[in-house]
KOLMILO-870398 format. One line per 2 residues: their letters; for each residue x, y, z of C-alpha. Coordinates in steps of 0.25 Angstrom, whole numbers, m for minus. Layout:
<recs>
a	X:Y:Z; ...
</recs>
This chain:
<recs>
ma	158:243:107; 159:241:122
pk	171:232:127; 161:221:132
ak	154:221:118; 168:220:112
nk	172:208:120; 159:202:118
ak	160:204:103; 174:198:103
ak	169:186:110; 158:185:101
ak	168:185:89; 176:174:94
gq	164:165:97; 157:168:84
aa	170:166:76; 172:153:82
aa	158:149:79; 159:154:65
av	172:146:63; 165:133:67
aa	153:136:59; 160:140:46
pa	161:126:41; 147:123:44
ad	143:135:37; 151:132:25
aa	145:118:24; 131:124:25
qg	133:135:14; 142:127:4
gd	151:133:m6; 165:140:m5
pl	169:142:10; 177:155:6
lr	163:162:5; 159:156:19
ld	155:168:28; 158:159:41
ls	149:169:49; 142:158:56
ap	135:145:54; 122:146:47
hp	112:151:57; 103:139:63
an	90:147:59; 95:146:44
vt	95:131:44; 80:129:43
yl	78:141:34; 89:136:24
dq	84:122:24; 70:128:19
vq	78:135:8; 86:123:4
ta	73:114:4; 66:124:m5
wn	78:124:m14; 77:109:m15
ti	63:110:m18; 66:119:m30
lg	77:110:m35; 68:98:m34
he	58:104:m43; 58:100:m58
vf	58:115:m63; 71:118:m55
eg	78:104:m58; 93:106:m59
lv	92:121:m55; 105:122:m49
ak	113:118:m61; 105:127:m71
dp	112:138:m78; 105:152:m77
lv	95:156:m88; 102:163:m100
ih	97:175:m108; 91:167:m120
ag	77:166:m125; 69:157:m116
ek	80:157:m105; 74:169:m98
gf	88:173:m92; 92:187:m91
qs	106:187:m87; 119:180:m93
py	121:167:m85; 133:164:m77
nd	146:161:m85; 159:156:m78
ae	168:165:m87; 160:177:m84
fv	160:174:m69; 175:173:m68
la	178:186:m76; 167:194:m69
lq	172:190:m55; 186:193:m58
et	183:206:m64; 172:212:m55
kq	170:201:m44; 155:200:m49
ya	148:192:m60; 133:194:m63
cg	126:183:m71; 113:175:m72
gn	113:163:m62; 105:152:m56
la	100:155:m42; 101:140:m39
wv	116:141:m40; 116:148:m27
sp	116:140:m13; 101:142:m8
tf	106:142:7; 119:150:6
st	119:163:15; 130:173:17
sp	126:174:32; 122:160:36
gv	122:164:51; 111:174:49
pf	97:168:50; 88:169:38
na	75:176:39; 64:168:33
ks	54:180:34; 63:188:25
vg	65:177:15; 49:176:15
kv	48:190:12; 58:189:1
ka	51:177:m5; 38:185:m5
yy	44:197:m11; 52:191:m23
fg	46:178:m25; 31:179:m21
dt	25:175:m35; 24:161:m40
ta	32:166:m53; 47:169:m51
ps	51:184:m53; 60:187:m65
rf	73:189:m57; 79:185:m44
ph	77:197:m35; 92:200:m34
nv	106:196:m39; 112:184:m33
vv	126:187:m28; 135:174:m28
av	148:174:m20; 160:169:m28
sp	173:166:m20; 187:168:m26
eq	188:152:m27; 175:151:m35
lr	180:162:m45; 193:155:m47
sg	185:142:m51; 179:150:m62
sm	165:146:m60; 153:146:m50
mg	146:134:m57; 151:124:m48
ek	144:132:m36; 130:130:m42
gs	120:128:m30; 130:133:m20
mq	134:147:m24; 134:157:m13
ac	125:170:m15; 127:182:m6
sp	114:188:m10; 103:187:1
pe	99:173:1; 84:176:6
tr	80:179:m9; 85:166:m14
ha	79:159:m2; 66:166:m5
li	66:161:m19; 69:147:m16
lr	58:146:m5; 48:152:m15
ia	51:143:m26; 50:131:m17
el	37:136:m12; 31:137:m26
ik	36:123:m29; 28:118:m17
eg	16:126:m21; 16:119:m34
lt	20:130:m43; 19:127:m58
de	32:124:m65; 30:135:m75
kl	31:145:m63; 42:138:m57
qt	50:140:m70; 50:155:m67
wr	57:152:m53; 67:143:m60
rl	70:154:m70; 72:164:m59
il	83:155:m52; 90:154:m66
tt	90:169:m69; 96:174:m56
mf	106:185:m57; 119:181:m51
vf	131:190:m46; 144:182:m43
el	153:190:m34; 167:187:m29
lp	167:187:m14; 180:183:m8
ng	176:180:6; 165:178:16
da	165:193:20; 163:198:6
ls	152:188:4; 145:193:17
ar	146:207:14; 141:205:0
ad	129:198:5; 126:209:15
sl	126:219:3; 117:210:m6
re	107:209:5; 106:224:6
na	104:225:m9; 93:215:m7
vs	86:223:4; 85:235:m5
dy	77:226:m14; 68:219:m3
na	70:222:12; 67:207:16
ha	82:204:12; 87:212:24
wt	91:205:36; 84:207:48
cl	91:213:60; 93:199:66
qk	99:194:54; 108:206:53
vy	113:204:68; 116:190:64
hl	124:194:52; 132:205:59
nl	136:196:71; 140:185:62
wc	148:194:53; 155:200:66
ak	158:186:70; 166:184:57
ke	172:198:57; 177:197:72
eq	183:184:69; 191:191:58
lg	193:205:64; 191:203:79
sl	180:210:87; 173:221:80
aa	166:233:85; 153:238:79
ek	161:249:71; 170:239:65
ie	159:230:61; 152:242:55
ra	165:245:46; 167:230:43
ts	152:228:38; 150:242:31
ed	160:239:20; 153:227:15
se	138:228:20; 127:236:25
ki	130:248:35; 130:243:50
tp	131:253:61; 140:251:73
sw	127:253:82; 120:242:74
vd	131:232:75; 133:235:90
qa	118:232:92; 118:220:83
mt	130:214:91; 123:216:104
vw	110:209:99; 119:198:94
dr	126:195:107; 114:197:116
mi	102:192:108; 105:184:95
ki	116:176:101; 106:170:111
ps	100:158:104; 86:160:111
ia	85:174:108; 90:173:94
av	80:162:91; 68:172:94
ml	75:183:86; 76:173:74
km	62:169:76; 57:183:75
dh	66:186:63; 61:174:56
dy	47:177:59; 46:192:56
gh	59:195:48; 61:210:47
da	48:212:55; 53:205:67
pl	51:214:80; 66:214:83
ng	72:217:69; 81:229:73
iv	94:229:80; 90:241:89
am	78:232:94; 87:220:96
qg	97:227:104; 87:235:112
lv	81:222:116; 94:216:120
sk	98:228:129; 84:229:135
tr	83:214:139; 97:212:145
te	96:197:147; 95:186:137
dm	82:180:144; 75:193:144
ll	79:196:129; 74:182:125
wv	61:185:132; 59:198:126
vg	62:193:112; 52:182:114
ci	42:192:118; 44:200:106
dq	43:188:97; 30:184:104
yf	24:197:103; 27:199:89
ec	22:185:85; 9:187:93
gy	7:201:87; 9:208:100
lv	20:216:94; 21:221:79
kg	32:226:71; 38:239:75
el	32:239:89; 45:234:96
tt	52:247:95; 65:251:102
rq	56:259:111; 49:247:115
in	62:239:118; 69:250:125
pa	59:261:129; 64:275:134
gg	61:282:147; 59:269:155
tk	46:265:148; 43:250:146
gt	42:244:132; 38:231:126
vd	51:224:129; 50:229:144
lf	36:222:144; 42:209:138
my	53:209:149; 42:212:160
kk	35:200:154; 47:191:156
di	48:195:171; 33:192:173
ce	34:179:165; 45:174:174
hl	36:178:186; 24:171:181
lh	31:158:177; 38:157:191
tf	33:163:203; 19:165:198
ld	18:152:192; 23:145:204
el	12:151:213; 1:149:202
vd	3:134:197; 6:122:207
dq	9:112:196; 24:113:194
di	23:106:180; 13:116:175
rr	23:127:180; 34:121:173
vi	27:119:160; 21:134:161
rn	36:139:163; 41:131:151
rl	30:135:142; 31:150:145
ad	46:151:147; 47:159:135
ht	40:164:122; 44:152:114
ch	38:142:124; 26:150:125
hn	24:150:110; 26:135:109
yf	16:132:119; 6:143:118
gw	8:148:104; 7:162:98
pr	m6:168:92; m3:164:78
dv	1:149:81; m7:146:94
ea	m16:137:86; m4:129:82
td	1:127:96; m2:115:104
lt	m8:121:117; m13:108:124
wy	0:107:132; m7:116:143
sa	m21:111:141; m21:104:154
wd	m16:116:162; m25:123:172
eg	m30:135:164; m24:145:174
cr	m10:139:172; m9:140:157
ea	m13:155:158; m3:158:169
vv	7:165:159; 5:170:145
yn	13:176:134; 5:187:128
kt	2:202:128; m11:202:135
hd	m6:209:148; 5:217:142
sv	m2:230:145; m3:227:160
lk	11:222:160; 16:235:153
qa	9:243:164; 15:234:175
lk	28:236:169; 27:251:169
nr	23:250:183; 35:242:186
ks	28:230:191; 36:217:193
at	33:204:187; 27:199:200
ev	19:212:202; 13:212:188
lg	4:200:192; m3:209:202
yg	m4:221:192; m16:225:184
af	m23:214:177; m13:203:181
et	m18:203:195; m32:198:190
lv	m25:189:180; m17:182:191
qe	m29:181:200; m37:174:189
lk	m25:165:186; m24:161:200
st	m39:158:201; m39:150:188
ie	m27:142:193; m34:139:207
kd	m46:135:199; m38:125:191
rk	m31:119:203; m45:116:208
as	m49:110:195; m45:96:190
gq	m31:100:187; m25:94:175
al	m10:91:173; 0:97:165
pg	2:91:151; 16:87:147
ta	26:94:138; 19:99:125
pa	25:100:111; 28:115:109
ap	27:115:94; 14:120:87
vh	5:109:81; m7:108:72
sv	m10:123:68; m25:124:69
kd	m33:136:66; m45:140:74
vt	m59:140:67; m56:154:63
di	m43:159:58; m39:168:69
pe	m31:180:65; m17:181:72
hi	m20:195:78; m32:189:86
ls	m24:177:91; m13:187:96
as	m23:197:102; m30:196:116
le	m45:196:116; m45:209:122
dl	m37:215:111; m47:211:100
et	m57:222:96; m67:215:87
de	m77:204:91; m73:196:79
dk	m58:196:84; m62:192:98
il	m70:180:93; m58:176:85
ky	m50:177:97; m60:168:104
ra	m58:158:93; m43:158:95
ma	m45:156:110; m54:144:107
mh	m43:138:98; m33:141:109
tv	m42:134:119; m43:122:110
kt	m28:121:108; m25:122:123
ri	m35:110:126; m35:100:114
kl	m24:94:105; m28:87:92
iv	m19:77:85; m22:69:72
ep	m22:54:74; m8:48:69
ss	m8:35:61; 1:27:70
de	0:23:84; 14:29:87
af	11:42:81; m2:43:88
at	4:41:102; 15:51:98
ai	4:61:94; m3:60:107
ad	10:60:116; 15:73:108
ts	3:81:113; 2:88:126
ig	m11:81:130; m5:68:126
ql	6:70:136; m4:71:148
rg	m5:60:157; m18:56:165
ds	m18:49:179; m28:42:187
qk	m36:54:191; m36:62:177
ki	m36:53:165; m33:56:151
lc	m45:52:142; m42:45:129
ly	m54:45:121; m57:35:109
di	m71:36:103; m75:26:92
kk	m86:36:87; m75:47:85
sg	m64:38:80; m68:42:65
es	m81:42:57; m88:31:50
vt	m88:32:35; m102:27:34
ap	m114:34:41; m105:40:52
hl	m117:47:59; m122:33:62
rp	m110:25:63; m98:28:72
ps	m84:23:67; m81:9:70
fr	m72:5:81; m57:4:76
ke	m49:m3:87; m36:0:81
ha	m39:15:80; m43:15:95
qk	m31:8:99; m22:17:92
gl	m27:29:100; m27:22:113
ra	m13:17:111; m8:30:106
vm	m12:36:119; m6:25:127
as	7:26:119; 8:41:121
rg	9:39:136; 22:30:133
kk	16:16:135; 8:12:123
ee	2:m1:130; m2:5:143
vh	m13:14:147; m9:26:154
eg	m15:27:168; m20:41:165
da	m27:38:152; m42:34:150
ff	m46:28:136; m60:31:133
vy	m65:23:121; m80:25:116
da	m86:13:109; m96:21:100
gk	m107:13:106; m104:1:97
mg	m106:m13:103; m95:m23:100
ne	m83:m14:102; m81:m17:117
ra	m70:m28:115; m62:m20:105
is	m62:m8:114; m59:m15:126
tl	m46:m21:119; m41:m7:114
ls	m31:m6:125; m22:m18:120
tn	m9:m19:113; m6:m23:99
eg	m5:m37:103; m18:m37:110
kr	m13:m36:124; m22:m29:134
ia	m16:m15:139; m20:m14:154
hd	m32:m5:156; m45:m4:163
kr	m58:m2:156; m71:5:159
ii	m84:6:151; m93:18:151
fl	m107:19:144; m111:31:136
ty	m125:33:134; m132:41:123
se	m141:36:111; m133:23:113
ve	m122:18:123; m107:19:120
ml	m97:12:129; m84:20:133
yi	m72:12:137; m63:18:147
ft	m49:12:147; m39:16:158
ks	m26:9:163; m32:6:177
nl	m45:6:184; m53:19:181
em	m56:26:194; m65:38:194
ae	m71:46:205; m86:45:203
ak	m92:58:197; m105:62:190
hp	m105:64:176; m106:79:173
iy	m115:78:162; m121:64:161
tg	m128:56:172; m120:46:181
st	m106:47:186; m92:41:183
ag	m96:29:192; m105:24:181
nl	m102:19:167; m113:27:160
ig	m112:41:154; m125:47:148
pi	m134:50:142; m126:56:132
ql	m133:66:123; m126:65:109
es	m126:78:100; m134:78:87
fq	m126:78:75; m130:92:72
dc	m124:97:85; m111:90:85
aw	m100:101:86; m90:97:75
qa	m97:96:62; m90:94:48
tf	m93:92:34; m91:78:29
ed	m79:82:20; m72:88:32
kk	m75:76:41; m69:67:31
km	m56:75:30; m55:75:46
lg	m58:61:48; m49:56:37
sf	m46:41:39; m55:40:51
rv	m68:38:43; m70:24:46
av	m77:14:37; m88:6:44
gg	m95:m7:40; m109:m11:38
tt	m122:m3:35; m127:8:44
eg	m141:7:49; m149:20:47
se	m139:27:38; m149:30:28
at	m160:35:38; m149:43:45
pr	m141:51:35; m128:57:39
pq	m131:71:46; m126:84:39
fk	m129:98:44; m127:112:39
ns	m119:122:47; m132:129:51
el	m138:116:57; m126:113:66
ky	m125:117:81; m110:121:80
kk	m110:129:67; m98:130:58
hg	m91:144:58; m88:152:45
ss	m95:156:32; m108:148:28
en	m100:144:16; m89:138:24
cd	m99:131:33; m108:126:22
gd	m108:111:22; m114:98:28
ye	m109:95:42; m109:83:51
pf	m103:80:64; m88:77:64
cf	m92:65:73; m105:59:73
hs	m104:51:86; m97:60:96
lp	m100:61:110; m106:74:114
sd	m98:85:122; m106:83:134
yy	m100:68:135; m86:73:134
kd	m89:84:145; m94:74:154
mf	m83:64:152; m72:74:153
rt	m78:81:166; m80:67:172
wa	m66:62:169; m58:75:170
pk	m47:70:161; m33:76:160
ci	m35:76:145; m42:69:134
id	m35:62:122; m46:60:112
lt	m42:49:102; m55:51:94
aa	m57:66:94; m65:67:82
dl	m75:78:84; m67:84:96
aa	m80:84:105; m71:80:117
ai	m61:90:114; m71:102:115
va	m75:97:129; m60:95:133
ie	m58:110:129; m70:115:138
lk	m65:106:149; m51:111:148
mp	m45:96:146; m34:93:136
yl	m38:85:124; m30:78:113
gv	m39:74:101; m35:64:90
mf	m40:69:76; m42:61:63
se	m34:70:54; m27:84:53
fh	m40:90:47; m48:84:59
lt	m37:90:69; m38:104:62
eg	m53:104:61; m54:99:75
yk	m46:110:81; m55:120:74
hv	m68:113:79; m64:113:93
ad	m59:127:93; m73:131:87
mt	m80:123:98; m72:130:108
fr	m75:143:103; m90:140:103
am	m88:135:118; m82:149:121
se	m95:156:117; m104:146:125
es	m107:150:139; m109:135:143
sp	m94:132:139; m82:132:149
ly	m75:140:137; m86:151:137
ep	m80:165:134; m91:175:137
kl	m85:186:128; m84:177:116
aa	m99:173:118; m102:188:118
ll	m94:190:106; m101:179:98
np	m115:183:103; m115:198:106
gk	m127:202:115; m130:188:118
ap	m120:184:129; m127:177:140
gk	m133:186:151; m136:182:165
gr	m149:185:171; m159:183:182
gr	m169:171:182; m173:159:190
gr	m167:146:189; m154:140:183
gr	m157:145:169; m150:156:162
gr	m157:168:155; m153:179:147
gq	m155:194:150; m155:205:139
qg	m142:210:145; m135:207:158
gd	m128:217:167; m114:215:173
gd	m113:203:182; m104:193:188
ee	m110:179:187; m123:171:186
td	m128:166:200; m139:158:205
vl	m146:164:216; m156:157:225
rk	m170:163:224; m177:153:232
dg	m177:138:233; m178:132:219
et	m175:145:212; m162:152:207
eg	m159:165:200; m148:167:191
qg	m142:181:191; m130:188:184
sg	m127:195:171; m121:193:157
da	m115:201:145; m128:202:137
gg	m140:192:137; m152:188:130
sg	m166:187:137; m175:177:142
gk	m174:166:152; m171:151:150
eg	m178:140:157; m168:132:166
ng	m169:117:170; m171:112:183
gs	m168:98:189; m155:100:195
te	m153:99:210; m141:108:210
pk	m141:123:208; m133:127:195
kk	m121:136:198; m119:147:188
kp	m105:149:183; m99:162:186
rt	m97:172:174; m84:180:174
dk	m88:189:162; m97:201:164
gt	m106:208:155; m110:222:154
sn	m124:227:150; m135:238:152
tg	m148:231:154; m153:218:160
gs	m164:209:154; m171:198:161
gs	m177:184:158; m183:173:166
gs	m186:159:166; m191:148:175
gs	m190:134:177; m191:123:188
gn	m183:112:194; m183:104:207
gt	m172:103:217; m167:111:229
qt	m155:119:233; m147:117:245
sl	m146:129:255; m131:129:252
dq	m134:131:238; m143:142:241
lm	m133:149:250; m122:148:239
vq	m131:154:229; m135:166:238
lk	m120:168:241; m117:169:226
nl	m128:179:224; m121:189:233
rg	m111:191:222; m121:199:214
ag	m126:198:200; m128:208:188
ag	m141:213:182; m148:206:170
ag	m157:194:170; m161:182:163
gg	m165:168:168; m169:154:168
ag	m175:145:178; m174:132:184
gk	m177:131:199; m170:122:208
</recs>
C-alpha cells in the first residue's frame, strides 16, 4: 500500500474507532442482551432503522394473533404422538454438559426465543430485495414448510454458560445465522395474517416456529461471533444464493471490521487484513481489499453518493448495475471528483430505472475503455458539462425571467430533483407535474434528462466537441433554433407567471385509460416499431399533457382542510393581479345531482356549501375574510329565481358581516336565462373585447345564444351505478313534485348511440349510460369565457364533468378541480386523458397530432387540394407540400392549394357571409404520395376583399404548393 494510502488508513482508523466507541452503548441498547457479545463495529446503519421497524411491526402482528398467543414462552414440540416434534427439545443439563465438552449443543428450539431484530453486523445495511427473494423461495406457499431452511446457531457467552441455563434469555437470544431467513419468515406470516389466512393453515406456521433446530455455540467474544456469522452466511449461500451479501454490503462489512481491528492492532495493510480474515471467514484477496478500501474512502463515505448506491442496492439487489468491486473502483478512478462521481452514479441509476441500461451492459470496458475510445461513463461525464452550460450561460441568454431561471436550475440540478418534479417512466403518472403548467412551452423543454439525443452526443464526443460547440452540432442546431423560436413566440403571447414552489412527493397514482407497458413509457416514439405501440405512446403522452395542466383534489370535509388542500397545490400557490385574474368557479348546476329526476331538476342551492368553497380559496391566500385582489369568483345560479339575495350574501363572515367586494351580473342565454354573479375585491375593469364565439363584447352584460349539447352528445357518460359511487354524499335530495317527469323519462343510451363511445370490449362497455352532469354548460362557452378573460389559472370548485378542464388543457391554462370522491378523481383523470387523446387526433384541435391521426385512420389522413372558396376538399392522394394557402383568383373567389398525407375524394361546400378572408393555418407536417386526385365544389357569399388582402394572398402564393386537389367553395 502506498504511504499516502497508509496515512489515510491510519487516520481513518482513529476516526472510526472514536465513532465506534461513542456508538457502542447505543448499539448495545438497540440490540439488547449481554454486552460481552457486542461487536461494537458501528452503530446500526440509518438505512436499517426503517427496515427493522417493519420487521418488529410484523412480529408484533404475529404475537397479537390468537393462534400465536404466548408464543415466546412456549417450549418446543416434543417427539410424541400428536406433538409433531422431530428433535429432542432443549434441556438445561444437556446444554451445560455439551457446551463444556464440545462447545456446541444441538436441540429442538422455539424460533421465538431469538431476538427478531438482532444482527451480528448492525452497521451493514440490510438488502430488502434479497429478503424478498428468500421469502418467495422458502415461504411462497400459504402452508408452512416441514422444517426451517437451516439450523439456527445461537451465541452463548461464558457468563451465560456459567449461569447454567438459557431460559432467562427467551425473546432476546442472539443468533449468528443470517437474519434474512428469519425476517423473511416473520414478514410472510404477518402478510398471511393480514390476508385473512385460516387458523388451520396458520397452525402449520406455528408448528414450524416450535420445531426449529437450534445449535448453541460457545463464542467468547465479538470477533468469534463475527467470524462464525460469516461462515454461516457462506453455508446459507450454498443453499440459496440470495443469502449472499451484495458487493456494497461486503464493502461496508470489511471497512467496519477494519475499523475495529485497527483500533486493536494499528494500521493494517491489505495483506495483513487478508491474513486476519482468512483464518475465520471467506478468502479475501489483497487486491479486493485494496479496491474496497479505496471505494469506501472515495465513494461510500460521501453521504450523497452512498444514498444513491444504497437506493440501487435496495431496488435491484444482486442485479444492481454496480454490484462489483472492479466496476466501483473503476468509476472512482475515472471520475476523479466527488461532484462528477455523484453525477455519473445518478446517471447510472436513472438509466437503469428507465430501462436505458440493462443488467450486464455497464461493463468494465464501458467504464474504462481501452485505446482512447469513449464509453458510457464518458457520455455521462459529457452530459454533465453540457447540462452546466445549458443551465447557466445558455439559460441566461434564452429566458428573461430570473424566477423561471432559478426554478429551472433547482428542478434540474441533479437526478433526484428531476425525478421528484418530472417523474420517471414507471411513476410519471403519480407525479404532480402542474408546478410548471403556467410556464412558456419553450422554457420547460429547455433542458431534459433522457437518452433521446445520446447518439448525436456520442458522435460529438468522438469529434471532441465542447459543451458550447455541441449545441451547434448536428440535430442540436435545429433543436436550438426551434427552441429559441418557441421562446420568442411565447414572449409575444400572454405570458403567464411562474407558479410557486411545488410539493415534490408523488401524489394520487392514476392510470391512463389503457395500462401502458413500462417499455413504451420509457421509449421514444421513434424507437417504437408497431403502430399499436405508437398509439399507446400517444395515450401516455395524453396523460402526461393532462398531468402538466390540471390537478384534481377531493373536497375535504372541513373548511380548514379545504383551504390547506388548495394551498398545498402548485396552482393554489398562484396569485392573480389586476390584469390577469384567477377565476374561481362555483356552478350550482354542477354542485351535485338531484336524487329525483336529475335530468329535469338541477340540485338545489346550498349556501353553506358554496360558502365553504369560496372561503377555502380566500383562506388559502392567508386571509380567510378578505378577497384577494387577483381573484374573481364566478357563481352560476342555475337559472333559478329567488336565489339572488342568498348568492349576493355569499361573501360574508360567520357573524353575517359583509366581506368587502364588488359585484357584477352577466346574463347567459340558452333555452332559458341564467345569471352569472362575478365577485371581485374592487371594481372590475376590463378592456372592451369581442367575444370570440358569441355575439357582443365584454362591454355588455349578455352572453349567448348558447347552444347546449344534447344528452346523447355529452362527453362524459357513465352508468348509474358508477355515478352513484362517484357522487357519494353529493346526491342531493330535492323537495316537491317534478312536473313532466312521467312524460320525460330519464335518458339512457347504449354505447353505440353515444357521440363519444367507450373504449374496450363490447362486454366491458355494455350497459346503460347517461351524462355524468345533465346541466353542464358546453365546451364552447368555456372556450369563449377563458379566451375573453385570459386568466392566470382556473380553480373549479364544482368540477363535476370536467368540461372546463378539457378546454383549459387545449388553451394551456393551469386548472385545479375539486372532485366529489376518490373514485370521481380517479375516473376524472381517465376521462380527461381520453378526451385529450381524442383531441390529438382531431385536426380542428390545438392538440392535433397528424401522425396519430394517420395511425388511427390509415389511408384517410386529410389531403389538401385545389378548389374554389373557403371550403376544404379531399383528394385521393396528395403529393408533397408545405402548407395550405389562399390564392386570390379574382374579386370574390379564392383557391386553396397544398397537399396532405393521403386523402379522400370530393369537394365540400363552404359557407359565405364573412367579410374577412379566412387565413389557413400553416401545416408543418409533409406527406408523400404517388398520384393526385381532385374534387371541386361551389358556393357563394357576399363581401369584398381589400387591395391589401389581395396583395398579401398573392405574396403567400409565391411560396409554392404541392400537387393534389380537393376543394370546397364559398366566395367572398
